[in-house]
N, C-alpha and C positions, 0 to 999 in steps of 0.2 A: 339738922342733917337728916336727909331722907334716902333711904335704900330702896333701890328699884331693881328689877329683873328685865332683861331684854329677851324678847321671843326670836328664836333663830329662824323661825318661818316667815311671820308677817312683821317682825321688827317692832311690835307694840311693847311699850314700857309699862310694867305692872308694879305698883308699890308693894313692898314687902311687908307683911303684917309683923308687928313688933308684939313680943311676949316678955315677962318679966326677966326671963333668962337670955334674952337677945332676939335678933331677928329670925323669923321662922319662914324660910323660902320655899316656894311651891316648885313643883318639878314640871308641870305641864302647862301650857298656855290655854286659858279658857276659851280663846276664840278660835284657834285652827289647831288645838291639841298638839302643837310641837313643843319641843323641849325648851325650857327657859335657861337663861344663862345663870351664873353665880351673882349673888345681890352685889351691887356696887352703889357708890354714893352718886346721886344724881348732880350733875354740874349746874348751878344756876344759870338761867337765860342772861345771855349778855344783853345789855341795853344798845338798841339800835342807834347808831351814830347818825347824826344829821348829814344829809348829802351835802358835799362840798361844792362850793362854787366853782365854775369853769376856770375862773382865773386862779384858784387856790391851787398850789403846787401840791403834788403828792407827797404824803410824809415820808420821812427818811426810812431806810430799811430797818434800821433799828428800832423804829416806833412800830412797825407792823405786827400784828398779832401772830404768834406762833401757831402752826398748823396743829391740828389735834392729833395727839399720839395714839397708835393703836395699842389697845389692851393686850398684855401677854398674859396667859394663863400657866400658872405654875404646875398644874397637874390636871388630868381629865376630871377630877372630882370637882375642882372649881369651874370647870368649862360647863359641866352639866349636859354635854352633848358630845358626839363622837362623829368622825368622819367615816363615812362607808364607801368603799371602792366598787363602783358598778361598771358593767359593761356599757359601751355607746349605745347599744340598741336595746338597753333594758327597758326604755320607755315603749318601744313598739311591741315588745314581746307580750302577748296576751294569753292568759291560761284559757285553752280550748275546753269546752264542756266535754264530759265523757260520751262517747257515742251512745245512742240509745240501744238499750238492751233488746236484743232479738228474742222474741219467746220460742221456746224449744216446741218440739212436737208434742201432741196431746197423749198422754199415756193411755195405753190400751192394754187390755188383760184377756187372755183367751179363756179364762175362767174366772169365777167369783173370788176374789182376794180372800184368804183365809188366815189364820194364825193357829199356831200349835206348839208342840215341843220339839219338832224336827227341824233343824237348820238346813235350809237348801244350800247355803253357802254362796248366794247370788250367782247362780249358774247363768250363763247367757241363754237367751231364748234361741232355739234353732229356727231356721228359716222355715216359713209356713208353707213353702212349695219345694219339696225334695225334687232332686234330679231324677231322671228316668231310671238310671241305674239304682239310685236308692229305693225308689218305688218298687223295682224288681226285687231288690234285696229284702225289703220289709215284707214283701208277698211270699217269700219262700216257706214260712211256717205253714200258712193256709194252704199252700199248694200242695205241700209234702202230706199233710193230714188229709187233703182229698184224694191223694194217691193211695195212702194206706187204706182209706175206706173204700175206694173202688175196687182195689186188689183183694180185700176181704170179701166184698160183695162177689167179685169174679169167682174167688174160691168157692164160696158158697154156692153160687150157680152152677160150677162144674160138679160138684158132689151131689148137687140135686140132679142133674143129668145122669150122673152115674147111677144113683139110687133108681132112676126111672128105668135104666137098662136092665138093671137087675130084677126089678118088679115085672118088666115086660116078658121076662122069661116064662112066667107062669101065668100073668094076668095082662089083659089089653090094658093100654094106657089111652085115657080120653085124648081126643084130639086138640080139646082146648088147653088141657095140662101141657101136652107136648108143644103146642105153639108157644104158650107162655115160657116154656122153659128154653126153647130155641130163641124167642126174641130177646129173653133177658141175657142169655149168653152171647148172642151176637152185639147187642148194644153195649154191654160191659166190656166185651172183648175189644171194641174199637174205642171206647171212652178212656178206659184205663191206660193203654199206651199213650194216647194223646195228652191226657194229663200228665203223664211220665215226662213227656217232652217239654211241656211248659215248666213243669217243676225242675227239670234238668237247666233250663235257660235261668231260671231263678236261683238255683244253687250257684251256678258260676258267677251271678252278680254278687250273690253273698259271699262267695269265697274271696272276689276282689276286695270287698270292704273289710271283711274279717280278717283277712291277711294284713291289710294296711293297718288296721287297727292294732292288730297283735303285735306287728314288728315295730310300730311306733312306739308301743308301750315299753319295749325294751331297748329303745333308742336306735333302731336299725331301720333300714328301709327294705321294702318287699324286692328281692332280687328278680322276681318275674313279673313281666308285663301284663296288664289286664287282657290283652288279646290272647298271649300265650296261655293264660288260666282258662278263659272262654273256649278256646280250641280243644285244649285238654279235657274239658268235660263235655263238649259237645260232638266231637268228631268220633264215628264208628270205630271201634278196633283200639284207637289210641286212648279213648276213654276208659278201657279196662285197667291200665296202669297208671295214669297220670293222676287222676283223683286221689288214689292213695298215696302217691308222692306228694301231692300238695298238702294233704292232711297230715301226713307224717313230719314234714317240715315245720307246719304249725304247731304240732305236738312238741317238737324237739326245741322250738323257740319259746315255750311256756318256761318262765323261772321255775327252778326246782323247789323253792320255798312257798310256791303258790298252792293252796289247798286243791285247786283244780287239776294239778299236774299230776297226781296220784293215778296210776293205771290208764292215763290218756292215751299213751302209745299203744297199749295191749288193745283198747277199744279201738283204735284205728285199724289196726292189723285184722281184728275179727271181722269189722264191717268190710275191709278190702276183700278177705277171703269170701265173704258172703256175696259181695258184689260180683266178684268172677264167677263164682258157682251159679249165681243167678243167670247171667249171660250164657253160661255152658248149658245150662237146663233149657233155656230159650231156644238155643240153636238146635239141641238134642230133639226139642219137642217138634221143630220144623221138619227135622229129618225123619222122625217117627211117623208123620202123617204121610209120607210116601208110601207106606204099606197101606194097601186097601181092604185087608181082611176085616173081619167084623171083630175079632178078638183085639187085633191091633187098634181098632178105632175105640174100642171100650178101654184098653190102656192108655190110648192117648189122651181120654178124659181125665184119668187119674193124673197122667203126666203134665197135663195143663193145670190141674188143680195145684199140684205140688209146685208148679214154676209160679202161679199166682200168689201163692202163700210165701213163697220165699221172697217175692218182689215186694210184698207188703212189709216183710220183715227188714229188708234193705232200707225201703223208706222211713220205717220207723227208726232204724239205726241212724239215719242221717239226722232225724230231730234230736236224737239223744246226744250226738256228737255237736250239733249246734248249740244246745243248751250247755253243753260241757265247756265249749270254747267261749261262749257268752259269759260264763262264771269267772273267767279268768280275770283277776285284777278286781273282783267285786269286794273282796276283804278290805282292799285298800282304799276303795271308793265309798265304802259304807259311810253313811251320814251320820254325823255326831247327834246324840240325844241329850237333852237337858232335863235333868231329873230335878223335880221340885219335891221338897219335903211337905207331906201331908199333915196338917195338924187336926186333931180331933177335939 
């Protein structure tokens, strides 16, 4: 009695190896790697019957061999394979290879990468080309510093002219010294107002960006348009009242728990009063020059020196307020530090 296994793939019959405990069936076909059926006894080959003569009649139906019966498996374990239902188009479905990976842009650094104990938090890099308004806003501090320096030089020039007037009462002044004094007063007298106009344009741009940042920090939007802010700073006469209003709105929008909020409204009011007083002194200086007497001209020199000094104070006040508003929210945005224990 010989036990064999049939391959469900290629139909090959494979003999089953015998062990002392009984047959040891295999699981996979050595030829096509398909599953093998359960072991069964191989039927001996039937002897081939000789061909009957034409005149011989066919055997009766009772003498014909019975057709082979299909084997029935009692359980899947005996069958050693299982039927899997698939879609009709499973043979045509092909697994497409993944698309080729497109390389990203080459990383670029604005400066040499370094490491340290300060976490930058992965802050996104800003655009390398800022807008025109942002460029004007970034140039506000240098412009205001230039205005402060020019008006201080103008104050010194006017005081030097007044000193020459006092000295000329008893001593003749050298023409060269007088020419230097007049040239310095004339150049600074035109350069300082021009620098102040340029600084006013920069301040209007800073005011637009500063208010937008401050109101966004408290979850609000700026109720005033950029055009209204620029006109309030640049239109003569109107710019005496509106800059103080704009700065007061910013000071009141600062959260009360912010360290920069202390005394901010008072500083704005002091600067506002100095700005209005400076404009009044400038108008008074123009009216004072209508008097052509020698004493009026000498007093006009002191009047001009006082106006220049007050203008320098106003420009310096703008720098103080800008730094104060820039420090709003700095405590919340402070970068964390990583402390490392030093071992000796």
